[in-house]
N, C-alpha and C positions, 0 to 999 in steps of 0.2 A: 401330469406335469403342468396342468393349467394353473394360472395364477389365481390366488384368492384375494378378494377385496379389490374389485375392478376399479373403484374410484381412486384408491390410492395408487394402484399400478398405473392408471392413466396419468396421474400427476407426475409420477416418476418417469414415465415414457416421454412426457412433454419436455423434461429436462434433457433427454437425448436429442430431441428435435432442435432445441435451442443450441445445444452444444455442437451439433453437426453443422449448423449454419455458421456458428462462430469459427469452426475449423475451416470451413470453406472460405470465409472471408480472410482468415489467417494466410491461407495459401495464395489467395488472389493478390494479396499485398506484399508478397515476397518474403514473408517471415520463414516459411518452410517450402520445400519442394514437394508438392503433393497435387498432381493433376487429377487424382481420383476423388478427392473430397467433393468437388463440384459435380461429379458424375453421380454421386450417391444421394444427393439432396437436391430438391427443386428450389430455385431462387438463389439470388446472390446478394444478400444484404451486406451493407458496409458497416462493420463494427467499429467502435471507437478505438483509438490507439491504445488506451488502457486495457481494453478487452483483448486486443491483439497481443500485447505483452504478456498478459496473464495466461492466455492459451499457448503462447510460444513456449514459456518456461515449462508448462505442463507437458507439451509435446516433446520438448527436448529431454525431459527427465525420463519419459517412457522410452524414447528412442535410445538413450544412453543405456538403459537397463536391457533392452531387447538386444542391442548389438553386442553388449558384453556377454550375454548368454549365448548367442549364436556363434560368437568368435572364440569362446572359451574352449579349453581343452576338455578331455573326458572328465566326468565326475570322479572324484577321488575314490579309488578302489573299484571303479566300475568299468566295464568294457565300453568301447565306442558304440553307441546305439543312436538311432535316429532321434533327433530332438523334437520336442513338442511344445507348442505355445498354446495355452488355453486362456482365452480372453473372456472373463466373466462380466456380463453386462456390457457387451461390446457395442451395442447400438449400431450406428451407421459408420463406425470408425473404418478408416481405409488401410489399417495396418497391413493386412494380408496382401493387398494389391501393391502397396509400396515395396514390401519385401520381395514379392515375386518379380516385379518389374526390375528391381535392382539386382536380381540374381542372388539373393541372400537366403533362399530357402532350399538350397541343395541339401538333400538328406534331412529335411525338416518339414513339418506340417503344422497347420494352424487350425485350431478349433475355436469357434465363437458361440457363446450362449447369450440369449436375451429372451424377453417375454415372447411367447409364440406370435403375437401380433406384430411385434417389431421384426422378428426373424422372417416372418412371411413377407413383410413389406420389403425388407432388404433383398431377399431372394428374388422377388419379382423385379426389383430394380436391376439386379445383376443380369438376369435373363434378358431384360429389355435394353441393355446397354452393351453394344458389341465389344467395346474395349474391356469392360469388366468380365463379360462372359468368356472372352478369349483367354484371359489370364486364369480364371477360376476353373474353366472346363478342361476337357469335355465332361459335361454333367453326367453323373451316374444316378441310376434309380435307387431310391431309398425303399426300405421294406415298408409294407403297409402298416400304418399306425405308429411308425417310429417318430421320434422327436426331430429327426433330421429334416431341414427345409431346403438345404442345398448340399450336394455331395460332389466334390471334385477330387482329382488325384491327390492333392495336398491341402485340401480345404474342406472343413465341415462346419456348417451353420446349423445350430440347433435352437429350437424353441423350447424353453424350459423355465422353471421357477427356481431361483437361487435360494428360496426359503425352504426348499425340500431337498436336502443334500442326498438322501438315499435314492430318490427318483432321479436326481441329477447323475449320481454315480452309475446307475443302470444305463441311462441314456448314453453317457460318455463311453462306457465299455462296449455297448452295442455298436457305437460308431467307430470303434477301433482305437480309442485312446488307451495307452498302456500305462498302468500305474507304476511300473518299474523303470520306465524310460526317463531320461533327463527331461524335466518339464518346467517351463516358465509359466506361472499363473499370473495374470494381470487382473487387478481389481481397481480400475481407474474410476474414482468417484462413484463407488458402488456400495460399499459396506454401510455408510451412514444412512442410506435410504432403507435399510432393512431394520426391523425391530431388533433391539439389542440381543435378545436371546437367539434369534435366527442368525444374526451376523456372527455371534459367538459359535453357534453350531457349524456354520459354513467354514469358519477359520480352523476350528478343531478338526473337522472332517478332512480338510485338505492336508493338514499336518499328518494325520494318520494314514491317509490313502496313498500319498505319493512318496515313494522311497527316496527319490533323488530330485528334489524340486526347489525352486526359488519362487516365493510369492512376492510380487511387487504391488504395493498399495499407494494410491495417491488420493488424499482426502483432506478434510478440514481439521483444524485444531483452534484453540483459543476462544471458547464460547462466551467467556465472562467479561472480557474487556469491551470498550465501546464499539469497536469495529466488529468484534465477534457477536455482540448483541444485535447489531443491524443485520449481520449475515444470517443469524438464526431466525430472526423475524421474517426475512425475505423468504426462506424456504418454508416456513410455517404458513405464510400467506399463499404460497403456491400449492399447499396441501401435501407437501413432501418434507416433513420436518426431519432434521438431522438427528438420528438416534446415536446414543453412546458418547456424545461429546462431553457431557457432564462427568461421565465416569472416566473418560480418557482425554483430559483437556489439553494435554501438551505432548510434545514428542517423546519425552521420557516415559510418560504413562503409556503411550502407544507401544513403545518397545517392550515394556513389561507385559502388556496385553498379549503380544504374539509369542513371547517366550513362555508365558503361563499356559498358552493354548497348545503347546507341544512342539513349537518350532525350535530348532537347535541353536540358531544364531540369528541376530537381528541388528541391522543398522538403519539409521534414518537421518535425514537432513530436512530442515525446513527449506522453503524454496529460495529464500535469500541466500542461505548457505550453498545450496546446489548451484544457483546462478553464479555466485562468486567463485566457487571452487572447481566446478566441473564444466562450465562453459568457457572456452578459451577467450582471452581478452580480445583478439581480433574479431571473433564472432560476436562478442558483446557489442563492440563498436559498430559492427555492421548493422545489427538489429536496432541499436539506439539511434542510428542515423536514418532509418527507413521512413519515419514520419515525424512531423512536428509533435513534440511531447512536452507537457508541463504539469503532469499529475504524479510527481515523484512520491508524494506522501501516500497516495492510495496504492501505488505500485508496490512500495515496500511493505505496506500494511497487508495487502493481499498476499504477498509472498510469505509474510510472517504467519499467516493463518492457513497455509497449506503445507503439506510435507510429502516427501516420497520416502517409502520404507521398503526395504528388502529383507525378507526372512528366509532362511535356508532350512531344509529338512534336518531333523536330528539324525545323528549317526555320521558315518564317514563317507557317504556316497553323494552328498549334495554338491551341486555345482558351486563355483565360487560366488560369493556375494558381489553384486555389481556396484556397490557403493563403498566408499572409503570409510575408515573409522572416523568417529566424530573428531572435530578439531580439538587440540589440547585446550583444556580450560585455562582461561586467564586467571590471574590472581583474584580470588573472590573478594568482592567489595564487602565492607562491613554492613550489617543490617541497617535498615533505615533509622535515621536519628530520631524520627518522630513523624507525626502526621499533622497536616495543616487542614483545618476544616473549611470545606466549601459549602456555600449555601446559595441556592438559586433564588432570584427575584421573580417569583411566579405569580404575583398578584394581578398581573395584567397591565399595571401602570408602567412597568419597565420591560415591555416586550422587546425582543430583538436586541441588536440587529441580527436578523436571520440571514447571515451571509458569511462567506469566507473569502480569503484573499483580499480583504479590505485593509484600510489603515485607520487609526484612531489617534486622537490627540486631546489632551486636557488644555482647553483654551484659556480657562480661568477657573478658580475654585468653584466646584459644583457644576461645571459645564463641560461635557465630553462630546466631541464630534467624531463620527465615523463616516467614511466616504468610500465609495467604490466597492469592488468585490463582486462576487457571484452569489445570488441569493433569490429570495422570493420577492417578486414585484408584480403587482396587478394580477395575482393569481397564477403566475407561472414562474418558472426558473429562468433567470436571465442575468446578464450583467446589470448591476443595479445603478440607476441614474439618480435616485433620490438619496439625500444625505440623512443621517440618523443622529438625533440629538438626545442626550441624556442630561436632564437638569435635576439638581437635588434641591429639595425643599425640606423645611423643618418637619413637616408632615404632609404627605405620607412617605416621604423619602424620594428615591429616584423616580422620575417620570420620563417617558419616552415619547418622541414624536418623529415622524418622517417629514422632512422639510426639503422642498425643491430649492435649488440655488438659483437666484436671479442673476442676470448678466450673461456671461458666456455659458454655453451648453456643456454640462458635465457629461463626459463620454463613457462613464461606467468602467473605467480601467480597473485592472487587477494588479496586485503585487507591486504597488507603488509605496512611497513613503509620505508621511504627513508630519512635518516638523513645525511645532508651535513657536511663534514669536511672542515677545512680551506684550505686544499691543493687541492681542486677541486674534491675530491672523495666524493661519497655518499655511505652510508652503507645500504644495503638491508637486512631487518630483518623480519622474519615471513612471513605470508601469507598462502594462501591455493591453492590447485590445484582442489579440489572439496569440496562440503560441508562436506565430511568426511575425507579428505586427506590433512594434513598440508604440506606446501612446506618445503623441507629440506634445511639446510645450511644457512650460512650468506655469503654475497657477497659484493665485492667492485665494484661499477660502476665508472669508471674513464673516464673523457672526456679531450682529448688533443685538444687545439685550432689548426686551420689550420697551423699556422706558426710553431708549434711543430710537428704536425702529418703529415705534407705534404700539398700539394695543395688541394683545395676543402673544403668540409664541415668538421666540427669537427669530430674526431674519438672517438668511444666509445670502452672501453674494459671492460670485465666482468671477475672477478677473485674471486675464493673462499677465504674466510678468513681462517686463520689457524685453526686447529682442537680445539685449546684451547678456541676459541670464539664461537663454535657452540652452538646454543640455545638449552639447554636440556629440555625446556618446550615449545614445539611447540604451536603456537597460530596464530590467525588472528583477524582482527578488534580490534587490540590493539592500544596503543599509544607509542610513543618514544619521549623523550625530553632531551636535554642536561642540566645537573645540575652540581653544584660544591659542593665538600665536602672538605673544606679547599682549598688548591691549586690544588687539583686533579679534573680532568674532567671525567664525567661519562655520558653514555647514560642510562637514566632511562626508563625502559620498564614496562608498567603497563596495567593490565586487558586484555581484549580480550575474545576469546572463542576457544575451541578446538574440536576435533572430539567427545569427550565424555563429555565435560563440556560446558553447554549452556552459562555460563558467568564466567569469572575468576576474582578474586580479589587480586591476588598476584602481586608482583613487584620484579624487578631485576635490578642490576646495572652493566653495562659493562664499565670497565676502558678504556678510549679512547686512552691512550698512549700504554698500553700493550695488549689491546684487550683480556682481561681476565675478568671473572665474579667475582665480589667482594660481600662479605656480609657486609652490612653497617647497623648500628642500626637505626630503625625507630620507634619512639614513637607516642603515641596519638591514638585515635579511628580511625580505618581504614575505608575508604569509602566502600559502598556496592559494591559487585562484579558487573562488567559492561563490555560492549563492545560497539563499535561504538561511543565512546566518543572523547573528544579532550584533548590534553595536550600541554601547552605552557611553555617555559622557562621564568622564572621571578625571579629576585633578587636571583639568584643562585639556586632556586628551580623550582618547576613546578606547574602550575595551571591546575587542572583536572576538566572538566565541562561536564555535561550532560551524555548521554549514554543510553543504554538499559539494564535493569536489568535482573536477572536470570528468572523472570516471564514475560519477554518481555514487561515491562512497561517502558516508557520513564522517565528519571530522570531529575530533575531540580536543582540539587545541584552543588556547586562549592567548591572544596577542594584545599588547598594549601599544597604541600609538602615543608615545610619550613626548610631551613638549620639551624642547631643549632650547638653548639660547638663540640658535639661528633657524629654527623650524621644528621638525619632529624626528623621532627615531623609533623604529620598530623594536620591541622587546617581546620575547616569549615568556609568559608566566609559567613558572614551575608549579604544578598543582599535584597534591598528593592526598588521597589516592587519585590516580588519573580518572578524569570523568569519562563516562560512557559517551562515545561520539553521538551527536544528535544534530538535527536541523529542524527548521520550521517552528522554532520556539520563540518566545519573547524573553526579554532580559531587563533587569533593573538593578540599580545600586541602592541598597538599603542597609543603613548602619554599618558602612564599610564592608559590605558583603555583596558579591555579585550573585544575583538570583537568575537562574535559567529555568524558565517556566514551560512545561509541556514539551511539545515537539514530537519528533519521530526518531526512533533509533532501531537498529537491526541487530545489535550485539547483546541484547538482553531480552529475556522473555517477558519482563514486566512492562508496564506502561510508564512512560516518563512522568515523574511528578515535578518536584522542584529541586534542582541541584543548587546547593549553597556553597560558594567559594569565599572563604575568609581572605580578604585582600591584604590583610596584615601578616597572616601566617602562611598562606597558600594551601591551607587544609580545606578539603572538600567533604561534603556530606550530602546524603540524599534524604529528602522528605517525601513521604507518601501523601497524596491528596485524598482526603476522606470525603467521598461523595455521597455519604449516607443521606444527606438532605438535598441531593440533586436527583430528582425522580427520573431523569432521562439520561441516555448515554452522553457523557461530557467528553467530546473529542477536542483535545487541546493541540490541534495543529491548524495552521492557517487562521489562527485567532489573533486578537490583539489584547493587550492588557495595559492598564493604567495604574500607576502607583499612587496610593492615597496615604502618604506617610503619617499624617496626623491621626488617621483612623487605624493605622497599622494594618492596612488591607491592600490587596490587589483586586482591581475590578477587571474581570475577564469578559471579553466581548466577542460574540460571534464564534466562528470556528466550525470545522466539519469538512466534508468533502464528498466526492462521488465515490461511494464505497464499491468499487469494481462494478459488477452487474447487479448489485444487491439494492441499489437505490441511493439517493442523495440524502445526507444528514446535515441539518443545521442545528446548532445549539439554539434553542428558542428564546432563552432569557439570559440577561447578564448574570454573572456569578461573582460573589464576593469570596475572597480567599483570605482567611485570617492568618497574618504572618507575625502575630505577636510572639510566638515561640522562637522566632529568629533573632529577636533583640538580644544584644549582649547582656548576660547576667540573668536571662529568664530561665 
């Protein structure tokens, strides 16, 4: 029963240690009630809120399936028999102790299997911890040479190798596991660490061996999109590559996998679906309020790349499946209308900005300014205090430079807006310094070209706007767009979030000539509160699209702040087919079309490309972004984009994020996106 390939099994075991510490931190910060997690591992590191949320939804999915199994009636056609839980690759999980302490194991027992070294360490920990030993004991003696490492009245801990199903079968039967009894098998982040043929053999063996069983699986999908590529690379660096993902890349393929292996029924949900459908709204609100949080993109992407699956034995004796049927399919969208070619500027002259959560503005033709955000600075990851300039020359093209701003100190804020004025200045408005701390003040960023500022690169200055223009309603993840009320120009500020409000639905008007706030009448039904949306100037008003709602649900609406004789009026644009809800995108008006670029969505398995809404007809279409000539994962969220209408291009700048526990990704070079196919008549 000993493992083969010690190096690889050691790498896999290290994932258990990391996972156990994360579960301990999860409990310590109130996400779950688990006093035993900290007893099973040494140390109490504090994980990031994003890690907490990821492990919470994983724990909630397993808990849901376990409770449904234990509370279900007898299997169809079978007599009431003691129920069994078999946890494969259990590691230092505390499931048994939580169930026993809660009184949920009456007439049931738990078996756990992991590498012999892991099982031995866990058994020693149980014996050395009175609270654990009291629940699991009194300990019984195991037969000499048996795989058992700890034996209690309703608990068996075995050391074994999941790559050897026949040896595993013998060890389980020797320990008292009954193949005919109702059994719940848990494979929580286990199968991808086995070579594909060994994982297939284990799944098929379990389907044959247990007459009345449910197999619950939690693991990864989506290996080919940008987030999935970062995820794959992370596990490869750890020496524990994820097997089988290329063959079973999505939830539908995973369902087919288990049915083909001999299981009689199968249901699966990705973790976004599970969280929305099976975690009650009050519980979601409780969890979402536990810690300051502002990594929504990475949270939704992580949940899109993990799933929970339940497969039941063939025949009529299997317990009920603990997951509901998949949600009814919405009306399918037509296939993509085409592809838009992306090309990276990778010659080194146009590097960066390697950051996300920043803002960018076209100050004058051929001069693009990016400021703020989180990225690489001085060899480390931090809030960025240097500004980034892209200047275009006849040859060799775009050139990049990092430029400090003279005058007031730039604070490195995130999720602010940068509104260009006609005199080469840009207005910095809003933003945050931390998930609870809004960035104070409004600032002018001004850029002097070399001929005015002296030799060398353009010069940047940062100066505070007068006190009359200070934003009295601090916010970030908002939008700003220039609008007209009669002959007067205003910056229209809408939505966002603050330290106490998860989503704002208010709006404000800043007079561009006097830099004072004005109260202007706005009629019509207001849009839902939102943040991380887009706003574009159009016909003197503003088009607001997408965003994330107060309940953290992506929105698919498009609203027009329409100029009228005495102010403005909200109108909802009717778009057909309805667009897939998204947020953290950018938007532009091009040839009387609204372009929604990139972002994050959770209601489609694909990666957002460019949604095109014809503003004269209301018809929408989707365009795929062809990244053949982009050699690195192109993550189009928390990015910025600049419309270059004469070139019929979009310039995509920055973007990326903290990819759960898999590392931080920054798009390293600007990307040009050819939008020629979007012109009318093309």
